[in-house]
DRENDO-1510 file (C-alpha; in Angstrom, 1 decimal, always signed):
<recs>
REC; n; res; u; v; w
REC; 1; MET; +0.5; +23.1; +23.6 .
REC; 2; SER; -1.6; +24.9; +20.8 .
REC; 3; THR; -5.3; +24.7; +19.7 .
REC; 4; ILE; -6.7; +23.4; +16.2 .
REC; 5; THR; -10.3; +22.4; +15.7 .
REC; 6; ALA; -11.2; +18.7; +15.2 .
REC; 7; PRO; -14.6; +16.5; +15.2 .
REC; 8; ASP; -16.6; +16.4; +18.3 .
REC; 9; GLY; -18.2; +13.2; +17.3 .
REC; 10; GLN; -16.9; +9.7; +15.9 .
REC; 11; VAL; -14.7; +9.5; +13.0 .
REC; 12; LEU; -16.1; +6.7; +10.8 .
REC; 13; PHE; -13.6; +5.1; +8.5 .
REC; 14; ILE; -15.1; +3.1; +5.7 .
REC; 15; GLY; -12.7; +0.7; +3.7 .
REC; 16; VAL; -12.4; -2.7; +2.7 .
REC; 17; ASN; -8.9; -3.3; +4.1 .
REC; 18; TYR; -8.2; -3.5; +8.0 .
REC; 19; ALA; -6.0; -5.6; +10.4 .
REC; 20; PRO; -5.2; -8.3; +10.7 .
REC; 21; GLU; -4.6; -8.3; +6.8 .
REC; 22; PRO; -0.6; -7.8; +6.9 .
REC; 23; THR; +0.0; -6.0; +3.7 .
REC; 24; GLY; -1.4; -3.2; +1.2 .
REC; 25; ILE; -3.4; -0.5; +2.5 .
REC; 26; SER; -4.8; -2.2; +5.9 .
REC; 27; PRO; -1.6; -1.2; +7.8 .
REC; 28; TYR; -2.5; +2.4; +7.0 .
REC; 29; THR; -6.2; +2.6; +7.6 .
REC; 30; THR; -5.4; +0.4; +10.8 .
REC; 31; GLY; -2.5; +2.8; +11.9 .
REC; 32; MET; -4.4; +5.9; +11.4 .
REC; 33; ALA; -7.7; +4.6; +13.2 .
REC; 34; GLN; -5.8; +3.7; +16.3 .
REC; 35; GLY; -3.5; +6.6; +16.1 .
REC; 36; LEU; -6.4; +8.8; +16.5 .
REC; 37; ALA; -7.9; +6.9; +19.0 .
REC; 38; LYS; -4.9; +7.1; +21.0 .
REC; 39; ARG; -5.1; +11.0; +20.8 .
REC; 40; GLY; -8.8; +11.1; +22.0 .
REC; 41; HIS; -10.9; +10.8; +19.1 .
REC; 42; ARG; -13.7; +8.5; +18.9 .
REC; 43; VAL; -13.1; +6.3; +16.2 .
REC; 44; GLY; -15.2; +3.6; +14.2 .
REC; 45; VAL; -14.3; +1.3; +11.2 .
REC; 46; ILE; -16.4; -0.4; +8.7 .
REC; 47; THR; -14.6; -3.0; +6.8 .
REC; 48; SER; -14.4; -6.5; +5.3 .
REC; 49; TYR; -13.1; -9.8; +6.7 .
REC; 50; PRO; -9.5; -10.3; +6.0 .
REC; 51; HIS; -9.0; -11.3; +2.4 .
REC; 52; TYR; -5.8; -9.6; +1.1 .
REC; 53; PRO; -3.4; -10.5; -0.6 .
REC; 54; TRP; -5.0; -14.0; -0.7 .
REC; 55; TRP; -8.2; -13.1; -2.4 .
REC; 56; ARG; -10.1; -15.5; +0.2 .
REC; 57; ILE; -10.9; -15.3; +3.8 .
REC; 58; PRO; -8.2; -17.5; +5.4 .
REC; 59; GLU; -9.6; -20.1; +7.9 .
REC; 60; GLU; -8.2; -18.4; +11.0 .
REC; 61; HIS; -9.8; -15.0; +10.3 .
REC; 62; ALA; -13.2; -16.6; +9.2 .
REC; 63; THR; -14.5; -16.6; +12.7 .
REC; 64; LEU; -13.8; -12.9; +13.8 .
REC; 65; PRO; -16.8; -11.4; +15.6 .
REC; 66; ARG; -18.9; -9.1; +13.5 .
REC; 67; ARG; -18.5; -6.3; +16.0 .
REC; 68; THR; -15.6; -5.7; +18.3 .
REC; 69; ASP; -13.3; -3.0; +20.0 .
REC; 70; ALA; -9.6; -3.1; +19.5 .
REC; 71; GLU; -6.9; -0.3; +20.5 .
REC; 72; GLY; -9.8; +2.0; +21.1 .
REC; 73; VAL; -11.6; +1.7; +17.6 .
REC; 74; THR; -15.0; +0.0; +17.2 .
REC; 75; ILE; -14.8; -2.4; +14.2 .
REC; 76; THR; -17.8; -3.8; +12.2 .
REC; 77; ARG; -17.1; -6.3; +9.7 .
REC; 78; VAL; -19.7; -7.3; +6.8 .
REC; 79; HIS; -19.6; -10.1; +4.6 .
REC; 80; HIS; -19.7; -9.5; +0.8 .
REC; 81; TYR; -18.4; -11.1; -2.5 .
REC; 82; ILE; -14.8; -11.9; -2.6 .
REC; 83; PRO; -13.7; -13.0; -6.0 .
REC; 84; ARG; -10.8; -15.6; -6.2 .
REC; 85; ARG; -9.5; -14.1; -9.3 .
REC; 86; PRO; -10.2; -10.5; -9.2 .
REC; 87; GLY; -10.3; -9.4; -13.1 .
REC; 88; SER; -12.0; -5.9; -14.0 .
REC; 89; LEU; -15.7; -7.1; -13.6 .
REC; 90; ARG; -15.3; -9.3; -10.6 .
REC; 91; ARG; -13.3; -6.5; -8.8 .
REC; 92; ALA; -16.2; -4.1; -9.5 .
REC; 93; LEU; -18.7; -6.6; -8.0 .
REC; 94; PHE; -16.5; -7.0; -5.3 .
REC; 95; GLU; -16.4; -3.4; -4.4 .
REC; 96; VAL; -19.8; -2.7; -5.0 .
REC; 97; THR; -21.2; -5.7; -2.7 .
REC; 98; PHE; -18.9; -4.3; +0.0 .
REC; 99; GLY; -20.3; -0.8; -0.5 .
REC; 100; ILE; -23.8; -1.9; -0.2 .
REC; 101; ARG; -23.3; -3.7; +3.2 .
REC; 102; ALA; -21.3; -0.9; +4.3 .
REC; 103; LEU; -24.1; +1.4; +3.1 .
REC; 104; PHE; -26.9; -0.5; +5.2 .
REC; 105; SER; -24.6; -1.0; +8.3 .
REC; 106; HIS; -25.1; +0.8; +11.4 .
REC; 107; TRP; -23.2; +3.9; +11.5 .
REC; 108; ASN; -23.3; +5.3; +15.1 .
REC; 109; SER; -23.7; +8.8; +14.4 .
REC; 110; PRO; -20.6; +10.1; +13.1 .
REC; 111; SER; -19.2; +13.6; +12.9 .
REC; 112; VAL; -17.3; +13.0; +9.8 .
REC; 113; VAL; -16.9; +9.9; +7.4 .
REC; 114; VAL; -13.9; +9.0; +5.7 .
REC; 115; VAL; -13.9; +6.8; +2.7 .
REC; 116; VAL; -10.7; +4.9; +1.6 .
REC; 117; SER; -10.1; +4.2; -2.0 .
REC; 118; PRO; -9.7; +1.6; -3.1 .
REC; 119; ALA; -12.4; +0.8; -2.9 .
REC; 120; LEU; -13.7; +3.3; -5.6 .
REC; 121; PHE; -17.1; +1.8; -6.2 .
REC; 122; ALA; -17.8; +1.3; -2.5 .
REC; 123; SER; -16.5; +4.7; -1.4 .
REC; 124; ARG; -18.7; +6.2; -4.1 .
REC; 125; LEU; -22.0; +4.4; -2.6 .
REC; 126; VAL; -20.8; +5.4; +0.9 .
REC; 127; ALA; -20.2; +9.0; +0.3 .
REC; 128; LEU; -23.7; +9.5; -1.3 .
REC; 129; ARG; -25.2; +8.2; +2.0 .
REC; 130; ALA; -23.3; +10.5; +4.0 .
REC; 131; ARG; -23.9; +13.7; +2.1 .
REC; 132; LEU; -27.7; +13.0; +2.1 .
REC; 133; GLN; -27.2; +12.9; +5.8 .
REC; 134; GLY; -25.5; +16.3; +5.5 .
REC; 135; LEU; -22.2; +14.7; +6.9 .
REC; 136; PRO; -18.6; +16.0; +5.9 .
REC; 137; VAL; -16.7; +13.3; +3.6 .
REC; 138; ILE; -13.1; +12.9; +3.5 .
REC; 139; VAL; -12.0; +10.7; +0.5 .
REC; 140; TRP; -8.6; +8.9; +1.3 .
REC; 141; VAL; -7.0; +8.1; -2.0 .
REC; 142; GLN; -4.4; +5.2; -1.9 .
REC; 143; ASP; -4.3; +4.4; -5.8 .
REC; 144; ILE; -5.9; +6.7; -8.4 .
REC; 145; TYR; -8.0; +4.7; -10.5 .
REC; 146; THR; -8.3; +6.9; -13.5 .
REC; 147; LEU; -4.6; +6.6; -14.3 .
REC; 148; GLY; -4.4; +3.0; -13.4 .
REC; 149; VAL; -7.4; +1.9; -15.5 .
REC; 150; GLY; -6.4; +4.3; -18.2 .
REC; 151; GLN; -3.0; +2.6; -18.3 .
REC; 152; ALA; -4.3; -1.0; -18.5 .
REC; 153; SER; -7.1; -0.4; -21.0 .
REC; 154; ASP; -9.0; +1.8; -23.3 .
REC; 155; GLY; -12.5; +2.6; -24.2 .
REC; 156; ALA; -16.0; +3.2; -22.4 .
REC; 157; GLY; -14.8; +1.1; -19.1 .
REC; 158; SER; -12.0; +3.4; -18.5 .
REC; 159; ARG; -14.2; +6.5; -19.2 .
REC; 160; ALA; -16.8; +5.2; -16.9 .
REC; 161; VAL; -14.0; +4.8; -14.0 .
REC; 162; ALA; -13.1; +8.2; -14.5 .
REC; 163; ARG; -16.4; +9.4; -14.0 .
REC; 164; VAL; -17.1; +7.8; -10.9 .
REC; 165; GLU; -13.6; +8.9; -9.5 .
REC; 166; ARG; -14.3; +12.6; -10.5 .
REC; 167; SER; -17.7; +12.4; -9.1 .
REC; 168; LEU; -16.5; +10.9; -5.7 .
REC; 169; ALA; -13.9; +13.8; -5.6 .
REC; 170; ASP; -16.5; +16.4; -6.3 .
REC; 171; THR; -19.0; +14.9; -3.6 .
REC; 172; ALA; -16.1; +15.1; -1.1 .
REC; 173; THR; -15.6; +17.9; +1.3 .
REC; 174; ARG; -11.7; +17.2; +1.2 .
REC; 175; VAL; -9.5; +14.8; -0.5 .
REC; 176; VAL; -6.3; +13.5; +1.2 .
REC; 177; VAL; -3.7; +12.0; -1.0 .
REC; 178; ILE; -0.3; +10.0; -0.4 .
REC; 179; HIS; +2.1; +12.0; -2.2 .
REC; 180; ASP; +2.6; +15.6; -3.8 .
REC; 181; ARG; +2.5; +14.1; -7.2 .
REC; 182; PHE; -0.9; +12.6; -6.5 .
REC; 183; ARG; -2.3; +15.8; -5.8 .
REC; 184; ARG; -1.0; +17.4; -9.0 .
REC; 185; MET; -2.5; +14.2; -10.8 .
REC; 186; PHE; -5.8; +14.5; -9.0 .
REC; 187; GLN; -6.2; +18.2; -10.1 .
REC; 188; GLU; -5.2; +17.6; -13.5 .
REC; 189; ASP; -6.4; +14.1; -14.5 .
REC; 190; VAL; -9.2; +13.5; -12.2 .
REC; 191; GLY; -10.2; +17.2; -12.8 .
REC; 192; THR; -11.6; +18.0; -9.5 .
REC; 193; SER; -11.7; +21.6; -7.7 .
REC; 194; THR; -12.2; +19.9; -4.2 .
REC; 195; PRO; -9.4; +20.9; -1.8 .
REC; 196; ILE; -6.7; +18.3; -1.5 .
REC; 197; ASP; -4.2; +17.7; +1.2 .
REC; 198; VAL; -1.2; +15.3; +1.4 .
REC; 199; VAL; -0.8; +12.8; +4.0 .
REC; 200; ARG; +2.3; +10.6; +3.5 .
REC; 201; ASN; +2.1; +6.9; +4.2 .
REC; 202; TRP; +4.6; +6.2; +6.9 .
REC; 203; SER; +6.7; +3.2; +7.8 .
REC; 204; HIS; +4.7; +1.0; +10.2 .
REC; 205; VAL; +7.6; -1.2; +11.5 .
REC; 206; PRO; +10.2; -0.5; +13.6 .
REC; 207; ASP; +13.9; -0.5; +12.5 .
REC; 208; VAL; +14.7; -3.9; +11.4 .
REC; 209; SER; +17.3; -5.7; +13.0 .
REC; 210; SER; +19.4; -8.1; +11.2 .
REC; 211; ALA; +20.2; -10.4; +14.3 .
REC; 212; ALA; +18.7; -13.4; +13.0 .
REC; 213; ARG; +20.4; -12.9; +9.6 .
REC; 214; ALA; +22.4; -16.1; +9.5 .
REC; 215; ALA; +19.8; -18.3; +10.9 .
REC; 216; THR; +17.0; -16.9; +8.8 .
REC; 217; ARG; +19.2; -17.6; +5.6 .
REC; 218; GLN; +19.9; -21.1; +6.6 .
REC; 219; ARG; +16.2; -21.7; +7.3 .
REC; 220; MET; +15.2; -20.2; +3.9 .
REC; 221; GLY; +17.9; -22.4; +2.0 .
REC; 222; TRP; +20.0; -19.3; +1.0 .
REC; 223; GLY; +23.7; -20.0; +0.5 .
REC; 224; ASP; +26.3; -17.7; +2.2 .
REC; 225; ASP; +27.6; -16.5; -1.4 .
REC; 226; GLU; +24.2; -16.0; -2.8 .
REC; 227; ILE; +23.1; -12.5; -3.6 .
REC; 228; ILE; +19.4; -12.5; -2.4 .
REC; 229; VAL; +17.1; -10.1; -4.1 .
REC; 230; LEU; +13.8; -10.2; -2.3 .
REC; 231; HIS; +10.5; -8.7; -3.5 .
REC; 232; ALA; +7.7; -8.5; -0.9 .
REC; 233; GLY; +4.0; -8.1; -1.1 .
REC; 234; ALA; +1.3; -8.6; -3.8 .
REC; 235; MET; +1.9; -10.3; -6.9 .
REC; 236; GLY; -0.6; -8.4; -9.1 .
REC; 237; ALA; -0.8; -7.1; -12.8 .
REC; 238; LYS; +0.7; -3.9; -11.8 .
REC; 239; GLN; +3.7; -5.2; -10.3 .
REC; 240; GLY; +4.9; -6.7; -13.8 .
REC; 241; LEU; +6.7; -9.7; -12.3 .
REC; 242; GLU; +7.2; -11.2; -15.5 .
REC; 243; ASN; +10.3; -9.0; -15.5 .
REC; 244; VAL; +11.8; -11.0; -12.3 .
REC; 245; VAL; +11.1; -14.3; -13.9 .
REC; 246; HIS; +13.1; -13.1; -17.1 .
REC; 247; ALA; +15.7; -11.6; -14.7 .
REC; 248; ALA; +16.2; -15.0; -12.9 .
REC; 249; ARG; +16.6; -16.8; -16.3 .
REC; 250; GLU; +19.2; -14.1; -17.2 .
REC; 251; ALA; +21.0; -14.7; -14.0 .
REC; 252; THR; +21.1; -18.4; -14.5 .
REC; 253; ARG; +22.5; -18.0; -18.1 .
REC; 254; ARG; +25.0; -15.7; -16.7 .
REC; 255; GLY; +26.2; -18.2; -13.7 .
REC; 256; SER; +25.5; -15.3; -11.5 .
REC; 257; ARG; +25.1; -15.7; -7.7 .
REC; 258; VAL; +21.8; -13.4; -7.9 .
REC; 259; ARG; +18.5; -15.4; -6.6 .
REC; 260; PHE; +15.4; -13.8; -6.7 .
REC; 261; VAL; +12.8; -14.4; -4.0 .
REC; 262; LEU; +9.0; -13.4; -4.6 .
REC; 263; LEU; +7.5; -13.3; -1.1 .
REC; 264; GLY; +3.8; -13.1; -1.0 .
REC; 265; ASP; +0.7; -13.9; -2.8 .
REC; 266; GLY; -1.7; -12.4; -5.4 .
REC; 267; ASN; -3.7; -13.0; -8.3 .
REC; 268; GLN; -0.6; -13.4; -10.8 .
REC; 269; ARG; +1.4; -15.9; -8.5 .
REC; 270; THR; -0.2; -18.9; -10.3 .
REC; 271; HIS; +0.7; -17.3; -13.6 .
REC; 272; LEU; +4.1; -16.7; -12.6 .
REC; 273; GLU; +4.7; -20.0; -11.3 .
REC; 274; SER; +3.5; -21.6; -14.6 .
REC; 275; LEU; +6.2; -19.6; -16.6 .
REC; 276; GLY; +8.4; -22.4; -15.3 .
REC; 277; GLY; +10.9; -23.0; -12.6 .
REC; 278; ASP; +14.3; -21.7; -12.6 .
REC; 279; PRO; +17.0; -22.2; -9.8 .
REC; 280; ARG; +17.5; -18.6; -9.4 .
REC; 281; LEU; +13.9; -17.8; -8.4 .
REC; 282; GLN; +12.2; -18.7; -5.3 .
REC; 283; PHE; +8.6; -18.3; -4.4 .
REC; 284; VAL; +7.6; -17.9; -0.5 .
REC; 285; ASP; +4.2; -18.0; +1.0 .
REC; 286; PRO; +3.3; -14.8; +3.1 .
REC; 287; LEU; +4.9; -15.0; +6.5 .
REC; 288; PRO; +3.8; -13.9; +10.1 .
REC; 289; ASP; +4.9; -10.5; +11.1 .
REC; 290; GLU; +8.1; -11.2; +13.0 .
REC; 291; ARG; +9.2; -13.6; +10.4 .
REC; 292; PHE; +8.7; -11.5; +7.5 .
REC; 293; LEU; +10.7; -8.8; +9.0 .
REC; 294; GLU; +13.5; -11.4; +9.8 .
REC; 295; THR; +13.4; -12.7; +6.4 .
REC; 296; LEU; +13.7; -9.0; +4.8 .
REC; 297; ALA; +16.6; -8.4; +7.0 .
REC; 298; ALA; +18.3; -11.4; +5.8 .
REC; 299; ALA; +18.2; -10.4; +1.9 .
REC; 300; ASP; +21.1; -8.5; +0.3 .
REC; 301; VAL; +18.9; -6.2; -2.0 .
REC; 302; LEU; +15.2; -5.4; -1.8 .
REC; 303; LEU; +13.3; -4.9; -5.2 .
REC; 304; ALA; +10.4; -2.5; -6.3 .
REC; 305; ASN; +9.2; -3.8; -9.6 .
REC; 306; GLU; +6.5; -2.4; -11.9 .
REC; 307; ARG; +5.0; -2.9; -15.1 .
REC; 308; PRO; +6.1; -0.8; -18.1 .
REC; 309; GLY; +4.0; +2.1; -18.6 .
REC; 310; LEU; +2.8; +2.5; -15.0 .
REC; 311; THR; +3.2; +5.9; -14.2 .
REC; 312; GLU; +1.5; +7.7; -11.2 .
REC; 313; MET; -1.1; +5.2; -10.0 .
REC; 314; SER; +0.4; +4.3; -6.7 .
REC; 315; VAL; +3.1; +4.6; -4.3 .
REC; 316; PRO; +4.0; +0.7; -3.2 .
REC; 317; SER; +3.4; +0.3; +0.6 .
REC; 318; LYS; +6.4; -1.9; +0.8 .
REC; 319; LEU; +8.8; +1.1; +0.3 .
REC; 320; THR; +8.1; +2.3; +3.8 .
REC; 321; THR; +8.9; -1.1; +5.2 .
REC; 322; TYR; +12.0; -1.6; +2.8 .
REC; 323; PHE; +13.5; +1.6; +4.3 .
REC; 324; ALA; +13.4; +0.3; +7.9 .
REC; 325; THR; +15.7; -2.6; +7.0 .
REC; 326; GLY; +18.9; -0.7; +6.0 .
REC; 327; LEU; +19.2; -2.5; +3.0 .
REC; 328; PRO; +19.4; -0.9; -0.7 .
REC; 329; VAL; +16.2; -0.8; -2.8 .
REC; 330; VAL; +16.5; -1.5; -6.5 .
REC; 331; ALA; +13.5; +0.0; -8.6 .
REC; 332; ALA; +12.8; -1.4; -12.0 .
REC; 333; VAL; +10.2; +1.2; -12.9 .
REC; 334; ASP; +9.3; +3.8; -15.5 .
REC; 335; ALA; +11.2; +7.3; -15.1 .
REC; 336; SER; +7.7; +8.9; -15.1 .
REC; 337; SER; +6.4; +6.9; -12.2 .
REC; 338; THR; +6.0; +8.2; -8.7 .
REC; 339; THR; +8.2; +5.1; -7.4 .
REC; 340; HIS; +10.9; +6.5; -9.4 .
REC; 341; ASP; +10.7; +10.0; -7.9 .
REC; 342; GLU; +10.6; +8.4; -4.4 .
REC; 343; ILE; +13.4; +6.3; -4.8 .
REC; 344; LEU; +15.5; +9.4; -6.1 .
REC; 345; ALA; +14.2; +11.4; -3.1 .
REC; 346; SER; +15.3; +9.1; -0.5 .
REC; 347; GLY; +18.4; +8.1; -2.0 .
REC; 348; ALA; +17.8; +4.3; -1.2 .
REC; 349; GLY; +19.0; +2.7; -4.2 .
REC; 350; PRO; +19.6; +2.8; -8.1 .
REC; 351; VAL; +16.7; +2.8; -10.7 .
REC; 352; VAL; +16.7; +0.7; -13.7 .
REC; 353; PRO; +14.2; +0.8; -16.7 .
REC; 354; ALA; +10.9; -1.2; -16.0 .
REC; 355; GLY; +10.7; -4.3; -18.1 .
REC; 356; ASP; +14.7; -4.8; -18.6 .
REC; 357; PRO; +15.6; -7.9; -17.1 .
REC; 358; GLY; +19.3; -7.6; -18.1 .
REC; 359; ALA; +19.5; -4.1; -16.5 .
REC; 360; LEU; +18.3; -5.5; -13.2 .
REC; 361; VAL; +20.6; -8.1; -13.0 .
REC; 362; ASP; +23.4; -5.8; -13.8 .
REC; 363; ALA; +22.5; -3.2; -10.9 .
REC; 364; ILE; +22.3; -5.9; -8.5 .
REC; 365; GLU; +25.8; -7.4; -9.4 .
REC; 366; GLU; +27.1; -3.9; -9.2 .
REC; 367; LEU; +25.9; -3.6; -5.7 .
REC; 368; SER; +27.4; -6.5; -4.9 .
REC; 369; ASP; +30.7; -5.7; -6.3 .
REC; 370; HIS; +30.7; -2.6; -4.1 .
REC; 371; PRO; +29.3; -3.1; -0.7 .
REC; 372; GLY; +30.3; +0.4; +0.6 .
REC; 373; MET; +27.8; +1.8; -2.0 .
REC; 374; ALA; +25.2; -0.5; -1.1 .
REC; 375; ALA; +25.5; +0.2; +2.9 .
REC; 376; ALA; +25.3; +4.0; +1.9 .
REC; 377; PHE; +22.0; +3.4; -0.1 .
REC; 378; GLY; +20.7; +1.4; +2.9 .
REC; 379; ALA; +21.6; +4.1; +5.3 .
REC; 380; ALA; +20.0; +6.8; +3.1 .
REC; 381; GLY; +16.6; +4.9; +3.0 .
REC; 382; ARG; +16.5; +4.4; +6.6 .
REC; 383; ALA; +17.1; +8.3; +7.3 .
REC; 384; TYR; +14.7; +9.3; +4.7 .
REC; 385; ARG; +12.1; +7.2; +6.6 .
REC; 386; ALA; +13.0; +8.8; +9.9 .
REC; 387; ALA; +12.8; +12.4; +8.4 .
REC; 388; HIS; +9.6; +12.0; +6.5 .
REC; 389; LEU; +7.7; +8.7; +7.1 .
REC; 390; THR; +6.6; +8.6; +10.9 .
REC; 391; PRO; +3.4; +7.9; +12.2 .
REC; 392; ASP; +3.0; +11.0; +14.4 .
REC; 393; ALA; +3.9; +13.0; +11.1 .
REC; 394; ALA; +1.0; +11.4; +9.3 .
REC; 395; VAL; -1.6; +11.7; +12.3 .
REC; 396; ASP; -0.9; +15.4; +12.8 .
REC; 397; ALA; -1.5; +15.8; +9.0 .
REC; 398; PHE; -4.8; +14.1; +9.1 .
REC; 399; GLU; -5.8; +16.0; +12.5 .
REC; 400; ARG; -5.6; +19.0; +10.5 .
REC; 401; THR; -7.7; +17.6; +7.6 .
REC; 402; LEU; -10.2; +16.5; +10.1 .
REC; 403; ALA; -10.4; +19.8; +12.0 .
REC; 404; SER; -10.9; +21.8; +8.4 .
REC; 405; VAL; -14.2; +19.8; +8.0 .
REC; 406; ALA; -15.8; +19.1; +11.3 .
REC; 407; PRO; -14.6; +21.8; +13.7 .
REC; 408; ARG; -14.4; +21.8; +17.5 .
REC; 409; GLU; -11.4; +23.5; +19.4 .
REC; 410; VAL; -9.2; +21.3; +21.5 .
REC; 411; ALA; -5.8; +21.2; +22.8 .
REC; 412; VAL; -3.3; +19.2; +21.0 .
REC; 413; ARG; +0.5; +19.1; +21.0 .
REC; 414; ALA; +2.6; +22.1; +19.4 .
</recs>
């Protein structure tokens, strides 16, 4: 045993995503809150009703209680505006209305407040109240808005977002980011002098078994001779999935055995479907956890795709799940992106240029032609996950951050 310092009172997480949302940021906020609770911390969460990636509250979640306890965590949910199609202005209103509801919720006297960004504007409102009450604030950054908005648009809007993000960071007692490159970019592009810690997102699923592979492929209508390339998760603007639509057309033109599968939902799905059907492209609705993992394991290749020009805005949360499957991962991303560096560091698969559908099909067909190489990529991804992306390592790191802002001497594992 060794000793560190940790908060004496409640750790309060305020973020718009939490279980039972199945994807995106939710598994990490949920996992961290529950992990800290298991180690004896008092933990509270103020969050929304489940709405992502659907951008609506599914009927089965609409009747969740406003206040409940689960896995040692006290959860408070608030109703707020949720846009069906979250463009820039609607997304901002969504965040602000959540922030206002969180701002006026009962906080139960926390010792430290952890705000999760996204949502940036909500986090800024909440941080203001926390600092007025003299509470330490940790800003947990999953996406860097300044980079994302700057890559998507120019002008007064992007400058305003950059000012809000810097103001949030400057208000914080400490900032937590999910990758070493995020720390550098936050220091250089956001321009804050607030201390920054790195807490890696982890793989929140066990090693994924392929035991149900044959039955799953039959259920999904996938032929034994098809090369199934699966992209799982949100279908938003930053994923740039038009590239996959064009790659499917290229596969059809070549008479290739490659079939692309887009599993999930998001505000671009209708647009992608409107681009026209193709026999080499399949859309699949979000699946329950067990069925989702079986479907991933039944594929041949997993895909990370990003819009050309996207650099260091985020690390796709899907990678931590992908690495659990033992399958190769193809990344269609810019060389300047964090995803590019993560795939190279893991050795989980090849990288091809973003927005180049021909190169994407070439890489997939090469993996199919060299099964030994594909297996080696998959094994490397799984090994990288075991070495660097475990829940215990993340909770250890987050406890060190908590200890630095709200001290109390306690015993913890060495």
